[in-house]
C-alpha positions in Angstrom: 126.4 37.6 88.1 126.3 36.1 84.6 123.2 35.0 82.8 121.3 32.4 84.7 117.8 31.5 85.7 117.6 34.4 88.1 118.6 36.8 85.4 116.2 35.3 82.9 113.3 35.8 85.3 114.1 39.5 85.7 111.4 40.8 83.4 109.7 44.1 83.3 106.6 43.4 85.3 104.8 46.5 83.9 105.1 48.2 80.6 106.5 51.7 81.4 109.4 52.7 83.5 109.1 56.5 83.6 111.6 59.1 84.9 111.7 62.9 85.5 109.6 65.5 87.0 108.9 68.7 85.1 110.3 70.7 88.1 113.6 68.9 87.9 114.2 70.6 84.5 114.7 73.7 86.6 115.8 72.5 90.0 118.5 70.1 88.7 119.0 70.2 84.9 118.8 74.0 84.3 122.6 74.4 83.6 123.5 71.0 82.2 125.8 70.7 79.2 125.8 67.8 76.9 128.4 65.7 78.8 126.1 65.9 81.9 123.0 65.0 79.9 124.8 62.1 78.3 125.7 60.7 81.7 122.1 61.0 82.9 120.7 59.3 79.8 123.2 56.5 80.1 122.2 56.0 83.7 118.5 56.0 82.6 119.2 53.2 80.1 121.2 51.2 82.7 118.2 51.6 85.0 115.7 50.3 82.5 113.9 53.7 82.0 111.9 53.6 78.8 109.8 56.7 78.9 111.0 60.2 79.7 110.5 63.9 78.8 112.7 65.7 76.4 111.8 69.4 77.1 114.9 71.4 76.2 114.8 74.0 73.5 111.0 74.4 73.4 111.1 78.1 74.1 113.0 78.6 70.8 110.1 77.0 68.9 107.5 78.9 70.9 109.3 82.1 70.0 109.2 81.1 66.3 105.5 80.4 66.6 104.7 83.6 68.4 106.7 85.7 65.9 104.9 84.0 63.0 101.6 84.9 64.7 102.7 88.6 64.8 104.0 89.1 68.4 107.0 91.4 68.8 110.1 90.5 70.7 109.3 92.6 73.7 106.0 90.8 74.1 107.8 87.5 74.1 110.5 88.8 76.5 107.7 89.8 78.9 106.5 86.2 78.9 109.4 83.8 79.3 111.1 83.6 82.7 114.8 83.2 83.3 116.3 79.7 82.8 116.0 78.6 86.5 112.3 79.2 86.5 111.2 77.8 83.1 109.4 74.8 84.6 106.7 77.1 86.0 106.5 79.2 82.9 105.7 76.1 80.9 102.9 75.2 83.3 101.3 78.6 83.3 102.3 79.6 86.8 104.9 82.3 86.2 106.0 84.8 83.6 108.9 87.3 83.2 110.6 86.7 86.5 114.4 86.6 86.2 114.1 86.8 82.4 114.3 87.5 79.5 115.9 84.6 77.7 118.9 85.7 75.7 119.0 84.6 72.0 122.1 82.5 72.7 120.1 80.5 75.3 117.7 79.3 72.6 120.6 78.3 70.3 122.3 76.2 72.9 119.1 74.6 74.2 118.1 73.6 70.6 121.5 72.0 70.1 121.1 70.1 73.4 117.6 68.9 72.5 118.8 67.4 69.2 121.4 65.3 71.0 119.1 64.4 73.9 116.3 63.0 71.7 118.8 61.2 69.5 120.6 59.6 72.4 117.3 58.6 74.2 115.9 57.0 71.0 119.1 55.2 70.2 118.9 53.6 73.6 115.3 52.5 73.0 113.5 55.1 75.1 110.2 56.8 74.2 110.6 60.6 74.3 107.8 62.7 75.7 107.6 66.1 73.9 105.9 69.2 75.2 102.5 70.3 73.8 100.2 73.3 74.1 98.2 73.5 77.4 96.3 76.7 76.6 98.4 79.4 78.2 99.4 82.4 76.0 101.4 85.6 76.3 99.4 88.8 76.7 100.7 89.9 73.2 98.2 87.4 71.7 95.4 89.7 72.8 96.9 92.7 70.9 97.3 90.7 67.7 93.9 89.0 67.9 91.8 91.5 69.8 88.7 89.2 69.5 90.3 86.2 71.1 88.5 84.8 74.1 91.2 84.5 76.9 90.8 84.9 80.6 93.5 85.7 83.2 94.2 83.0 85.8 94.9 84.1 89.4 98.2 84.5 91.0 100.4 81.5 91.9 102.1 80.7 95.2 102.6 84.2 96.8 103.3 85.8 93.4 101.0 88.7 92.4 100.1 89.6 88.8 103.5 91.3 88.2 105.0 87.9 87.5 101.9 85.6 87.5 98.2 85.7 86.3 98.8 84.2 82.9 96.1 84.2 80.2 94.3 81.0 79.4 92.6 80.6 76.0 89.0 79.5 76.1 88.8 75.9 74.8 86.2 76.8 72.2 88.2 79.6 70.7 89.4 78.7 67.3 92.9 80.1 68.1 93.3 77.2 70.7 93.6 74.7 67.9 95.6 77.1 65.6 98.3 77.8 68.2 98.4 74.2 69.6 98.7 72.5 66.2 101.1 75.1 64.8 103.5 74.6 67.8 103.3 70.8 67.6 103.9 70.7 63.8 106.9 72.9 64.3 108.2 70.6 67.1 107.7 67.4 65.1 109.4 68.9 62.0 112.4 69.8 64.2 112.7 66.7 66.4 110.6 63.9 65.0 108.2 62.2 67.4 107.4 59.1 69.5 103.7 60.3 69.7 103.7 61.0 73.4 103.1 64.6 74.6 103.0 66.4 77.9 100.7 69.3 78.8 99.5 70.6 82.2 96.8 73.2 82.1 95.8 73.5 85.7 99.0 72.8 87.7 98.4 74.4 91.1 96.0 76.8 89.3 92.2 76.8 90.0 90.2 76.4 86.8 87.8 79.2 85.9 84.8 77.0 86.5 84.1 73.7 88.3 81.4 72.8 85.8 82.3 69.3 84.5 81.2 70.3 81.0 83.8 73.1 81.0 86.6 70.8 82.3 85.8 68.3 79.6 86.0 71.0 76.9 89.4 72.0 78.1 91.0 68.5 78.1 89.3 67.8 74.8 90.7 71.0 73.3 94.2 70.2 74.5 94.0 66.7 73.0 92.5 67.9 69.7 95.4 70.3 69.3 97.7 67.3 69.6 95.9 65.1 67.2 95.6 68.0 64.7 99.4 67.6 64.3 99.8 63.9 65.1 96.7 61.6 64.7 98.5 59.0 66.9 99.0 61.4 69.8 99.0 60.1 73.4 98.7 62.6 76.2 100.9 62.2 79.3 99.5 64.3 82.1 100.7 64.9 85.7 98.1 63.9 88.3 99.5 66.3 90.8 96.6 68.7 90.6 94.0 66.2 91.9 95.7 65.7 95.3 97.1 69.3 95.5 93.6 70.9 95.4 91.2 68.2 96.7 88.6 70.9 97.5 88.2 71.6 93.8 88.8 68.3 92.3 85.9 66.2 93.4 85.1 62.9 91.6 82.8 64.6 89.1 85.5 67.2 88.2 88.3 64.6 87.9 86.1 62.3 85.8 85.1 65.2 83.5 88.7 66.2 82.8 89.9 62.7 82.2 86.9 61.7 80.0 87.4 64.7 77.7 90.0 62.4 76.1 89.2 59.0 74.6 90.0 56.2 77.0 93.5 54.9 76.5 94.7 58.1 74.7 95.9 59.6 78.0 98.4 58.3 80.6 98.2 60.0 84.1 101.2 60.1 86.3 100.0 59.4 89.8 102.7 61.7 90.9 102.8 61.3 94.7 101.5 57.7 94.9 103.8 56.7 97.8 102.1 59.2 100.1 98.9 60.5 98.5 97.8 58.0 95.8 94.9 59.3 93.6 94.1 56.1 91.8 92.4 54.8 95.0 89.7 57.4 95.2 89.2 57.8 91.4 88.4 54.1 90.6 91.8 53.9 88.9 91.5 57.2 87.1 88.1 56.3 85.8 89.6 54.0 83.2 92.5 56.1 81.9 95.9 54.3 82.2 98.2 55.5 85.0 101.8 55.2 86.1 102.5 54.7 89.9 105.1 57.3 90.7 107.4 58.0 93.6 107.9 61.7 94.0 110.1 61.5 97.1 111.9 64.9 96.9 110.8 68.5 96.8 112.9 71.4 95.6 116.1 69.3 95.4 116.5 69.6 99.1 119.3 67.7 100.9 118.3 65.6 103.8 118.2 61.8 104.3 114.6 60.7 103.6 112.6 57.8 102.2 109.3 55.9 102.5 110.7 52.5 101.8 107.7 50.5 103.1 105.3 52.5 101.0 107.3 52.0 97.8 108.0 48.4 98.6 104.3 47.6 98.7 102.6 50.4 96.9 103.1 49.4 93.2 102.0 45.8 93.9 98.9 47.0 95.7 98.1 49.3 92.8 98.4 46.5 90.3 96.0 44.3 92.4 93.4 47.2 92.7 90.0 46.3 91.3 90.0 47.1 87.5 93.5 48.6 87.8 94.6 50.5 84.8 98.2 50.8 86.0 100.7 50.6 83.2 104.1 51.2 84.9 106.1 52.7 87.6 107.9 56.1 87.7 110.5 58.1 89.5 109.5 61.8 89.7 111.7 63.7 92.2 111.6 67.5 91.9 115.3 67.5 92.3 118.0 64.8 92.0 121.5 64.2 93.3 120.3 63.2 96.8 119.3 59.9 98.5 120.6 57.6 95.8 119.5 54.5 97.7 115.8 55.3 97.4 116.0 55.6 93.6 118.0 52.4 93.2 115.4 50.6 95.3 112.5 52.0 93.3 114.2 51.1 90.0 114.7 47.6 91.2 111.0 47.3 92.3 110.0 48.0 88.7 111.4 44.6 87.7 110.0 42.6 90.6 106.8 40.6 91.0 106.6 41.1 94.8 108.0 43.2 97.6 111.7 42.8 98.6 113.1 41.8 102.0 114.5 45.3 102.7 117.1 44.6 105.3 118.8 42.0 103.2 118.4 44.1 100.1 120.1 47.1 101.8 123.0 44.9 103.0 123.7 43.9 99.4 123.2 47.5 98.3 126.0 48.6 100.7 128.3 45.9 99.2 127.5 46.9 95.6 127.8 50.6 96.4 131.3 50.4 98.0 132.7 47.4 96.0 133.4 45.3 99.1 131.5 43.7 101.9 131.9 45.5 105.2 129.9 44.6 108.4 130.0 48.2 109.8 128.9 49.8 106.6 126.1 47.2 106.2 125.1 47.9 109.8 125.0 51.6 109.2 122.7 51.1 106.2 120.3 48.9 108.1 120.0 51.6 110.8 119.4 54.2 108.2 116.8 52.0 106.5 114.7 51.6 109.7 115.0 55.3 110.6 115.4 58.2 108.1 114.4 56.0 105.2 111.2 54.6 106.8 108.8 57.5 107.1 105.3 56.1 107.4 101.9 57.8 106.9 101.5 60.9 104.8 105.2 62.0 104.5 106.0 65.2 102.6 109.8 65.5 102.3 110.4 69.3 102.5 113.5 69.8 104.6 112.1 71.8 107.5 115.2 71.6 109.6 115.9 74.9 111.4 119.3 74.8 109.6 117.8 75.7 106.3 114.8 77.8 107.4 114.5 81.5 108.3 115.0 81.6 112.1 112.1 82.2 114.4 111.0 81.2 117.9 108.4 78.8 116.4 110.5 76.4 114.4 109.7 72.8 113.7 112.2 70.3 115.1 110.0 67.2 114.9 111.6 64.1 113.3 109.9 61.0 111.9 112.7 58.8 113.2 115.0 58.1 116.1 117.9 60.6 115.9 120.2 58.2 117.7 120.0 55.8 114.7 121.7 58.4 112.5 124.4 59.1 115.1 125.1 55.4 115.4 125.2 55.0 111.6 127.7 57.9 111.5 129.9 56.1 114.0 129.7 52.8 112.1 130.5 54.5 108.7 133.5 56.3 110.3 134.7 52.9 111.6 134.5 51.5 108.1 136.6 54.3 106.6 139.9 52.5 107.0 138.7 49.8 104.7 136.4 51.8 102.4 137.8 55.3 102.5 139.1 55.2 99.0 135.6 54.5 97.5 134.1 57.7 96.0 130.6 56.5 96.9 131.6 55.8 100.5 133.1 59.3 100.8 129.9 60.9 99.4 127.8 58.9 101.8 130.0 59.8 104.7 129.5 63.5 103.9 125.8 63.0 103.6 125.4 61.1 106.9 127.7 63.5 108.8 125.6 66.4 107.3 122.4 64.7 108.5 123.9 64.4 112.0 125.0 68.0 111.9 121.5 69.0 110.8 120.1 67.2 113.9 122.7 69.0 116.1 121.6 72.4 114.7 118.0 71.6 116.0 119.4 70.7 119.4 121.3 74.0 119.6 118.3 75.9 118.4 116.2 74.4 121.2 118.9 75.4 123.7 118.9 79.0 122.2 115.2 79.2 122.4 114.8 78.0 125.9 117.7 80.2 127.2 116.0 83.2 125.6 112.6 82.3 127.0 114.0 81.9 130.5 116.1 85.1 130.2 119.4 83.1 130.7 121.9 85.3 128.9 125.0 83.2 129.5 123.3 80.0 128.2 122.1 81.9 125.2 125.6 83.2 124.4 127.1 79.7 124.8 124.6 77.8 122.6 124.5 80.7 120.1 128.3 80.9 120.0 128.8 77.2 119.4 126.2 77.1 116.7 127.4 80.2 114.8 131.1 80.1 115.4 131.8 76.4 115.4 129.1 73.9 114.2 128.0 75.8 111.1 131.6 76.6 110.0 132.6 73.0 110.6 129.6 71.8 108.5 130.5 74.2 105.8 134.1 72.9 105.6 132.8 69.3 105.5 130.6 70.1 102.6 133.4 72.1 100.9 135.5 68.9 100.9 133.2 67.1 98.3 132.6 68.4 94.8 128.9 67.4 94.9 128.3 69.6 97.9 129.8 72.8 96.5 127.8 76.0 95.9 130.6 76.9 93.4 129.8 73.9 91.3 126.2 75.1 90.8 127.0 78.7 90.3 129.9 78.0 87.9 127.8 75.6 85.8 125.2 78.5 85.4 128.0 80.9 84.4 129.4 78.4 81.9 126.2 78.4 79.8 126.6 82.1 79.2 128.1 83.7 76.1 128.8 87.1 77.7 129.5 88.6 81.1 126.0 90.1 81.2 124.5 86.6 80.6 126.8 85.1 83.2 125.6 87.6 85.8 121.9 87.0 84.9 122.3 83.2 85.1 124.2 83.4 88.4 121.4 85.5 89.9 118.9 82.9 88.6 120.8 80.1 90.3 121.3 82.0 93.6 117.7 83.2 93.8 116.2 79.8 93.1 117.8 78.1 96.2 117.2 81.0 98.5 114.5 83.7 98.0 112.7 81.9 95.1 111.2 85.2 93.8 111.8 88.9 94.2 110.7 89.1 97.8 111.1 85.6 99.3 107.8 84.5 97.6 108.7 80.8 98.1 111.5 81.3 100.6 113.9 78.4 101.1 111.6 75.9 99.2 114.6 74.8 97.2 117.1 74.9 100.1 120.4 73.0 99.6 123.2 72.2 102.0 126.3 73.3 100.1 129.8 74.5 101.1 129.6 78.3 100.8 125.9 78.5 101.2 125.9 77.2 104.8 128.4 79.8 105.9 127.4 82.9 103.8 123.6 82.4 103.8 122.3 80.2 106.6 125.2 81.0 108.9 124.7 84.8 108.5 121.0 84.4 109.2 121.6 82.5 112.4 124.2 85.0 113.5 121.7 87.8 113.1 119.0 85.9 114.9 121.3 85.2 117.9 122.5 88.8 118.2 118.9 90.1 118.0 117.9 87.8 120.8 120.9 88.8 122.9 120.1 92.5 122.2 116.5 91.8 123.3 117.6 90.4 126.6 120.1 93.2 127.2 117.6 96.0 126.4 114.5 94.4 127.8 112.6 95.0 124.6 110.6 92.0 123.3 111.8 90.1 120.2 109.5 91.0 117.2 109.5 88.5 114.4 108.1 91.0 111.8 111.0 93.4 112.5 113.5 90.5 112.4 112.0 89.3 109.1 112.6 92.8 107.5 116.2 92.8 108.7 117.0 89.2 107.7 115.5 89.8 104.3 118.3 92.3 103.6 120.8 89.6 104.6 119.1 87.0 102.3 118.9 89.5 99.4 122.5 90.5 100.1 123.6 86.9 99.5 121.8 86.8 96.1 123.6 89.9 94.9 127.0 89.6 96.7 128.9 88.6 93.4 131.4 86.5 95.5 132.9 83.7 93.4 132.9 80.3 95.2 135.3 77.5 94.5 134.1 74.8 92.2 136.9 72.5 93.4 136.8 70.8 96.8 139.3 71.5 99.6 140.2 69.5 102.7 140.0 65.8 103.6 136.4 64.5 104.0 137.4 61.7 106.4 139.5 63.9 108.6 136.8 66.6 108.8 134.0 64.1 109.6 136.2 62.5 112.3 136.9 65.9 113.8 133.2 66.7 113.9 132.5 63.3 115.4 135.0 63.8 118.2 133.6 67.2 119.1 129.9 66.5 118.7 128.9 62.8 118.8 126.3 62.9 121.6 
């Protein structure tokens, strides 16, 4: 529609429209080239985003600073992780794993960062640059033996081989020296919009719960920013407060926030749709905050949303007594999934009150496919009330048995009625004669068929488990056979028919960044490890699971095949199934996938509509 009264009234009801999660830098953006970045930044502009991080290339500048301080290259190499894990190196969680960073990596990332900040600023966005949070490489202790630094504990099932990073004491003079040196270097290189990001205690327990200590830390971080830029504004993730509520009581939260002058910090209430922090901190004790929708963990596939929470949450936050809310944000850990939820959240940033969701989603289907279609609109209304309407505290980690290491104690609970997804699948297929040429329709058909198949995997798993527990070998062979030899291969061929669901696309984009065969191998191992073992020994196993053509067959499928044969063997031999023994055996399969060196196609094969129809005829319940 052209300009008119309705358009004129569309004004930004709050100041900031924020986008990006620090984790997405690794889960989604790790291997992007400039063409992909440009598309994303243009989408941001079209969506009204006006505040976003620009984090690429920072390791090149950190390397420069560390070398100037007297560290040698091997000390730096022992600090940086590989490219797929940099998000957690930057937050002081992880070091060395899947590294080191080759010199060519730094050159390419610097080049990208110049273009990213230039493009974002030219489109009116405020860029958020990284700042010093207090974490340092061990080499600092060699160069400055009298420096006061303490080792933090391990992070998320990692021991001190790859974790336990040193944190400078906030009172140590080197804190200001390093922090200001880095920021001056950064500003000299990229200019500044005066907003900086730093997370000192992301999922890490502080060394003391004394409020005075916590205030000293935040004050030191902020002073190192103002030492380089007197106008600095600190943007901080509020994840830590809801992640470790046993540590962060009101006194501790207040102390950390009040170490910075009021108004010089903006807190991202990162998981506000499920676990808002502003409500129990009197609106962050006076510091401004952005109401954020996190929505996705690890870039998992799986239809999911909390539409009622996001439709009402931002408006409730604005009405909260003495609210300090200054905007809304989208902060998924991984992107390229559940487009509808992000479109909805973006639109809510312009609204003064909640939307009528069923009529909104009907219009959404028409906009998305370029034509009205009653069946497609009906499918979307079913999805809206089911998969997209999780209520209560919803944490969207895809726990489907499909993407988890098999066991006899798997979670098959759903927050919605499975039949709504099957019916939406039927309706979408019936719309395919009219809408089949629309690329967005084809993508959604893959996604909804994939969701239906994921539900079917749970059904077959329950059949397998009950057959095993009642010692019914024929039933076990039947259910296991259908799952391993038909359903999973069919799902794999469906995913292989669409470029956005290809394992090869992810792996080839990692290899494309490389400047040598050795780099290509390192980057591919980074990419494979992140979505499977996440660490050397399955430390955060399957956290970043994806459903991709190639991965379903050669990783999840092989695991399920082993599980079924171990159960069959157990019934045949009369020996009990032992999960610990199975875990050891299946770890070899998982590790084998990471190192198998098989090249996967980056170009889709097969006809999406045909494959979906075939699956439907076989499996529609």
